[in-house]
C-alpha positions as CSV (number, residue, x, y, z in Angstrom):
1,M,0.0,0.0,0.0
2,K,1.0,3.6,-0.4
3,A,1.8,5.5,2.8
4,V,3.4,8.7,4.0
5,R,6.6,7.9,5.9
6,Y,8.7,10.1,8.2
7,N,12.3,10.2,7.2
8,G,13.6,13.0,9.4
9,P,13.2,16.8,9.8
10,F,11.3,18.3,6.9
11,D,11.5,15.0,5.0
12,V,8.5,12.8,4.3
13,S,7.9,10.6,1.3
14,V,5.1,8.6,-0.2
15,E,6.3,5.0,-0.5
16,D,5.1,1.4,-0.9
17,V,5.0,-0.2,2.6
18,P,3.5,-3.6,3.7
19,D,-0.3,-3.6,3.8
20,A,-1.9,-3.0,7.2
21,R,-3.3,-6.3,8.4
22,I,-5.2,-8.0,11.2
23,E,-2.7,-8.8,14.1
24,Q,-5.1,-9.4,17.0
25,T,-8.6,-10.9,17.0
26,T,-10.1,-7.6,18.0
27,D,-8.5,-5.6,15.1
28,A,-10.2,-4.2,12.1
29,V,-8.6,-2.9,8.9
30,V,-10.0,0.3,7.5
31,R,-9.6,1.4,3.9
32,I,-9.0,5.2,4.3
33,T,-11.1,7.6,2.3
34,T,-9.9,10.8,3.9
35,T,-6.9,11.5,6.2
36,N,-5.8,15.0,7.2
37,I,-2.5,16.7,7.9
38,C,-2.8,18.0,11.5
39,G,-0.9,21.0,13.0
40,S,0.6,18.6,15.6
41,D,2.0,16.5,12.7
42,L,4.2,19.5,12.1
43,H,6.0,19.1,15.5
44,M,7.3,15.8,14.1
45,Y,7.8,17.1,10.6
46,E,10.0,19.9,11.9
47,G,12.1,17.5,14.0
48,R,10.8,18.7,17.4
49,T,9.9,15.3,18.7
50,S,11.5,11.8,19.0
51,M,9.6,10.4,16.1
52,E,11.2,7.3,14.7
53,V,12.4,7.3,11.1
54,G,10.3,5.1,8.9
55,R,7.0,5.4,10.8
56,V,3.8,6.1,8.9
57,L,2.2,9.4,9.9
58,G,-1.4,10.4,10.3
59,H,-3.8,10.4,13.2
60,E,-6.9,12.1,11.6
61,N,-8.5,9.2,9.7
62,M,-11.8,8.0,8.4
63,G,-12.9,5.3,5.9
64,V,-14.7,2.1,5.3
65,V,-14.1,-1.2,7.1
66,E,-12.3,-3.7,4.9
67,E,-11.7,-6.6,7.3
68,V,-12.4,-7.5,10.9
69,G,-10.8,-10.0,13.2
70,P,-12.7,-13.0,14.6
71,G,-13.1,-11.3,18.0
72,V,-14.9,-8.2,16.5
73,Q,-18.7,-8.5,17.3
74,H,-20.3,-5.3,16.3
75,V,-18.2,-3.5,13.6
76,Q,-18.9,-5.0,10.1
77,V,-17.2,-5.0,6.8
78,G,-18.5,-2.1,4.7
79,D,-19.2,0.2,7.7
80,R,-18.3,3.8,7.1
81,V,-16.4,4.9,10.2
82,S,-14.5,7.7,12.0
83,V,-11.3,6.6,13.7
84,P,-10.5,8.5,16.9
85,F,-6.9,9.4,17.2
86,N,-6.8,7.9,20.7
87,I,-6.3,4.1,20.8
88,G,-8.1,2.8,23.9
89,C,-8.5,-0.7,25.2
90,G,-12.0,-0.1,26.5
91,S,-11.5,-1.9,29.8
92,C,-8.8,-0.1,31.8
93,R,-9.8,2.3,34.6
94,H,-9.3,5.4,32.4
95,C,-11.2,4.0,29.4
96,Q,-14.1,3.0,31.6
97,S,-14.3,6.4,33.1
98,G,-14.3,8.3,29.8
99,W,-10.6,9.0,29.5
100,S,-9.6,6.9,26.5
101,S,-7.0,9.5,25.8
102,F,-5.1,8.2,28.8
103,C,-5.5,4.4,28.3
104,T,-3.1,2.6,30.5
105,R,-2.8,-0.6,28.4
106,T,-2.2,0.5,24.8
107,N,1.1,2.4,25.0
108,P,4.2,0.6,26.1
109,T,6.3,3.8,26.3
110,E,7.5,4.3,29.8
111,G,5.8,7.1,31.7
112,M,3.2,7.7,29.0
113,D,-0.5,6.9,29.3
114,G,-2.5,7.1,26.1
115,A,-1.8,5.9,22.5
116,A,-2.3,7.3,19.1
117,Y,-1.7,6.5,15.4
118,G,1.5,7.7,13.8
119,F,2.6,10.0,16.7
120,A,5.8,10.4,18.7
121,N,5.8,8.7,22.1
122,M,2.2,7.5,21.6
123,G,3.0,3.8,21.0
124,P,4.2,1.8,18.0
125,Y,1.1,2.2,15.9
126,D,1.4,3.3,12.2
127,G,-0.7,6.2,11.1
128,G,-3.5,6.4,8.5
129,Q,-1.9,8.7,5.9
130,A,-2.0,5.5,3.9
131,E,-4.4,3.3,1.9
132,L,-5.1,1.0,4.8
133,L,-5.1,1.4,8.7
134,R,-5.1,-1.3,11.4
135,V,-7.4,-0.3,14.2
136,P,-7.0,-2.2,17.5
137,F,-10.0,-2.9,19.8
138,A,-12.2,-2.0,16.8
139,D,-15.6,-2.4,18.6
140,F,-14.5,0.1,21.2
141,N,-12.7,2.6,19.1
142,L,-14.6,3.0,15.8
143,L,-17.6,5.4,15.4
144,E,-20.1,4.4,12.8
145,L,-21.1,7.0,10.3
146,P,-24.0,7.2,7.8
147,A,-23.3,5.3,4.7
148,G,-22.3,7.0,1.5
149,D,-20.1,10.1,1.1
150,E,-22.3,12.9,2.5
151,H,-20.6,15.2,5.0
152,E,-17.2,13.7,4.2
153,H,-15.4,17.0,4.9
154,D,-17.2,17.5,8.1
155,F,-16.9,13.9,9.4
156,T,-13.2,13.9,8.8
157,M,-12.8,16.4,11.6
158,L,-14.3,14.0,14.1
159,S,-11.1,12.0,14.6
160,D,-9.3,14.8,16.4
161,I,-9.7,18.5,15.9
162,F,-13.4,19.0,16.3
163,P,-13.5,17.0,19.6
164,T,-10.2,18.6,20.6
165,G,-11.6,22.1,20.1
166,W,-14.8,21.1,22.0
167,H,-12.6,19.6,24.8
168,G,-10.7,22.8,25.1
169,V,-13.9,24.7,25.7
170,T,-15.1,22.1,28.2
171,L,-11.7,22.1,30.1
172,S,-12.1,25.9,30.6
173,G,-15.3,25.4,32.6
174,F,-17.5,27.0,30.0
175,V,-21.2,27.6,30.6
176,P,-23.6,29.2,28.1
177,G,-23.4,33.0,28.2
178,D,-19.6,33.1,28.8
179,R,-17.3,35.3,26.8
180,V,-14.4,33.2,25.3
181,V,-11.0,34.0,24.0
182,V,-9.1,31.4,21.9
183,Y,-5.3,31.8,21.4
184,G,-4.3,30.2,18.2
185,G,-6.4,30.4,15.0
186,G,-5.2,27.1,13.5
187,P,-7.6,24.2,12.9
188,V,-8.0,23.4,16.6
189,G,-8.4,27.0,17.7
190,L,-11.0,27.6,15.0
191,M,-12.8,24.4,16.1
192,A,-12.7,25.7,19.7
193,A,-14.3,29.0,18.5
194,H,-16.9,27.1,16.5
195,S,-17.7,24.9,19.5
196,A,-18.0,27.9,21.9
197,M,-20.5,29.5,19.5
198,I,-22.5,26.3,19.1
199,R,-22.7,26.0,22.9
200,G,-24.0,29.5,23.5
201,A,-21.0,31.9,24.0
202,T,-22.0,35.6,24.0
203,E,-18.8,36.6,22.3
204,V,-15.7,34.7,21.0
205,F,-12.3,36.2,20.2
206,V,-9.6,34.4,18.2
207,V,-6.0,35.6,18.5
208,D,-3.6,34.9,15.7
209,Q,-1.5,36.8,13.1
210,Q,-2.2,34.8,10.0
211,A,-4.7,36.7,7.8
212,D,-6.3,33.6,6.4
213,R,-7.0,32.2,9.8
214,L,-8.4,35.5,11.1
215,R,-10.7,35.7,8.0
216,L,-12.1,32.3,8.9
217,A,-12.7,33.3,12.5
218,D,-14.6,36.4,11.2
219,S,-16.6,34.2,8.8
220,I,-18.2,32.3,11.7
221,G,-18.9,35.4,13.7
222,A,-15.9,35.4,16.0
223,H,-13.9,38.6,16.6
224,P,-10.4,38.3,15.1
225,I,-7.4,39.8,17.1
226,D,-4.2,40.2,15.1
227,F,-1.3,40.1,17.6
228,S,1.1,41.4,15.0
229,Q,-0.8,44.8,15.3
230,G,-0.3,45.1,19.1
231,D,-0.5,43.4,22.4
232,P,-3.4,40.9,22.2
233,V,-4.3,41.3,25.9
234,E,-4.6,45.1,25.5
235,Q,-6.7,44.6,22.3
236,L,-9.0,42.2,24.2
237,M,-9.4,44.4,27.2
238,E,-10.2,47.4,25.0
239,A,-12.8,45.4,23.1
240,T,-14.4,44.2,26.4
241,K,-14.2,47.5,28.2
242,G,-11.7,46.0,30.7
243,A,-13.7,43.0,31.6
244,G,-11.6,40.4,29.8
245,A,-12.9,36.9,29.0
246,D,-14.7,34.4,31.2
247,R,-12.9,31.5,29.6
248,G,-9.8,31.0,27.5
249,V,-8.6,28.2,25.3
250,E,-4.9,27.6,24.6
251,A,-4.6,26.1,21.0
252,V,-1.0,26.9,20.2
253,G,1.3,24.7,22.3
254,Y,5.0,24.6,23.1
255,Q,6.2,26.3,19.9
256,A,4.4,29.5,20.7
257,H,6.1,32.6,19.3
258,D,5.8,36.3,19.0
259,H,5.0,38.3,15.9
260,S,8.6,38.2,14.8
261,G,8.8,34.4,15.0
262,Q,10.9,34.3,18.2
263,E,9.8,31.3,20.3
264,H,8.5,31.9,23.9
265,P,6.9,28.7,25.2
266,E,5.3,30.6,28.1
267,L,3.9,33.4,26.0
268,V,0.3,32.1,25.4
269,L,-0.1,30.8,28.9
270,D,0.9,34.3,30.3
271,N,-1.4,36.0,27.9
272,L,-4.3,33.8,28.9
273,V,-3.8,34.4,32.6
274,S,-3.9,38.2,31.8
275,S,-6.9,37.8,29.4
276,V,-9.2,35.8,31.6
277,R,-11.0,37.4,34.6
278,S,-10.5,36.4,38.2
279,T,-12.1,33.0,39.0
280,G,-12.3,32.3,35.2
281,G,-11.0,29.2,33.6
282,I,-8.5,28.1,31.0
283,G,-8.5,25.0,28.8
284,V,-5.1,23.9,27.4
285,V,-5.3,21.6,24.3
286,G,-2.2,22.9,22.5
287,V,0.5,20.2,22.6
288,Y,3.2,20.4,25.3
289,V,5.9,17.7,25.6
290,P,7.9,16.3,28.5
291,E,11.1,17.4,26.8
292,D,12.0,19.6,23.8
293,P,15.7,19.4,22.9
294,G,15.1,22.0,20.2
295,A,13.8,24.7,22.6
296,A,15.4,28.1,23.0
297,D,16.2,27.9,26.7
298,E,17.5,25.2,29.0
299,G,14.4,24.8,31.1
300,A,12.1,24.3,28.1
301,K,14.5,21.7,26.8
302,E,13.5,19.6,29.9
303,G,9.8,20.5,29.6
304,R,10.0,23.2,32.3
305,I,8.2,26.3,31.3
306,S,8.3,29.4,33.5
307,W,4.9,31.1,33.3
308,Q,2.8,33.5,35.5
309,Y,1.7,31.0,38.0
310,G,1.7,33.6,40.8
311,Q,-0.8,35.8,38.9
312,F,-2.8,32.7,38.0
313,F,-3.1,31.7,41.7
314,T,-3.8,35.3,42.8
315,K,-6.7,35.5,40.3
316,G,-8.2,32.3,41.5
317,Q,-8.3,30.8,38.0
318,T,-8.6,27.2,37.1
319,M,-6.9,25.3,34.3
320,G,-7.6,21.9,32.6
321,T,-5.1,20.3,30.3
322,G,-4.5,17.3,28.2
323,Q,-5.4,15.5,25.0
324,A,-9.0,15.1,24.2
325,P,-10.8,11.8,24.9
326,V,-12.4,11.8,21.4
327,K,-15.0,9.1,22.2
328,R,-16.5,11.2,24.9
329,Y,-17.7,13.7,22.3
330,N,-17.6,12.2,18.8
331,R,-21.0,10.6,18.7
332,Q,-22.8,13.9,19.7
333,L,-20.6,15.9,17.4
334,R,-21.4,13.5,14.5
335,D,-25.1,14.1,15.2
336,L,-24.6,17.9,15.3
337,I,-23.1,17.6,11.8
338,V,-25.9,15.5,10.5
339,T,-28.6,17.9,11.7
340,G,-26.7,20.9,10.3
341,R,-25.9,22.5,13.7
342,A,-22.1,22.1,13.2
343,T,-20.1,22.6,10.0
344,P,-16.5,22.1,10.9
345,S,-15.5,21.8,7.2
346,F,-15.5,25.6,6.9
347,I,-11.7,25.4,7.6
348,V,-10.9,23.1,4.7
349,S,-8.7,24.8,2.1
350,H,-7.1,22.0,0.0
351,E,-7.8,18.4,-1.0
352,L,-4.9,16.4,-2.5
353,P,-4.3,12.9,-3.5
354,L,-2.1,11.0,-1.1
355,T,0.6,11.0,-3.7
356,E,0.9,14.8,-3.3
357,A,1.3,14.6,0.5
358,V,4.9,15.9,0.4
359,A,3.8,19.1,-1.2
360,G,0.9,19.4,1.2
361,Y,3.2,19.2,4.2
362,D,5.6,21.8,2.7
363,H,2.9,24.3,2.0
364,F,1.1,23.8,5.3
365,D,4.3,23.9,7.4
366,K,5.3,27.2,5.8
367,R,1.9,28.7,6.8
368,E,1.4,29.9,3.2
369,D,-1.7,32.1,2.9
370,G,-4.8,30.0,2.3
371,W,-3.4,26.7,3.4
372,T,-5.5,26.3,6.5
373,K,-6.5,22.6,6.4
374,V,-5.2,19.9,4.0
375,L,-7.2,16.7,3.3
376,L,-5.5,13.7,1.7
377,H,-7.4,11.1,-0.3
378,P,-5.7,7.8,-0.8
């Protein structure tokens, strides 16, 4: 089968690799119809993780079930499915309590709970930027979709970024009527803004400096804040007459940078603490890693980030963090799409055949204008 392999920093290729196959009785093999390039794929693409050379990338996957193991009881060949990026066993304490993103049985990496497809430190599983994908514990992990090809662009967001954006809003402690600020206007940040508006936010602000992202935020009724034009906290405070936001979502992660491109891993956390009112809440779904050898300072290289914890404590704020447990949300989000209440496909900018994935990575990584979300079709 054709697949996208990681060869090293800024080097991926589309190559022939062995077909994905049933390895355990509870596995299924999915023939991929759409797989996306995610912003967090770029951490690996840029060499800022410990990704192994030769691994197949891709954790945002959907398709049609091609084969099932003898232990699979509910998923059937021919089912159209969304594949959550989390790989859960379904029976450990975390999976049973709704935290499949922290499954204790699927990732053999020491010190890491939770597994994912084609991702550094998240277990040995190949990704789905390929023609076929092996899915462990298929009955637990796969979400059935309506047959056919309707809503393909919307449903492909169910594997990660739509639930992740929704999770960021949830982690912030959001209740209807809150004012929300989202730092980061990439796909996850835009999904967080979309989620907050669906859930009844009075106002949503999106902070970024890329014009195409800010245009998309404006298109769904959010207020864009361009941090290249001035301090984003000051802009937010002016827009809210000094009140700030009730809730904030961090959708940037450990490679946060200022308008000149200089990295400051604490920058967005500090801005959120200043942007959110006393006793408000912050949800962090931007990726942070235990260590970052490519970081600008020694502390950050060890995963230690100095941020305004004193101000955070003084303001009595709360913070929730971590990768989204996709299964907690994807069934409801699927139904919001089917009924027309949610349209996450508004961020899609490019569709490419899998064979053009190398160019897709290059354009997306360079943040070229208009390259906001890239879908690959094997």
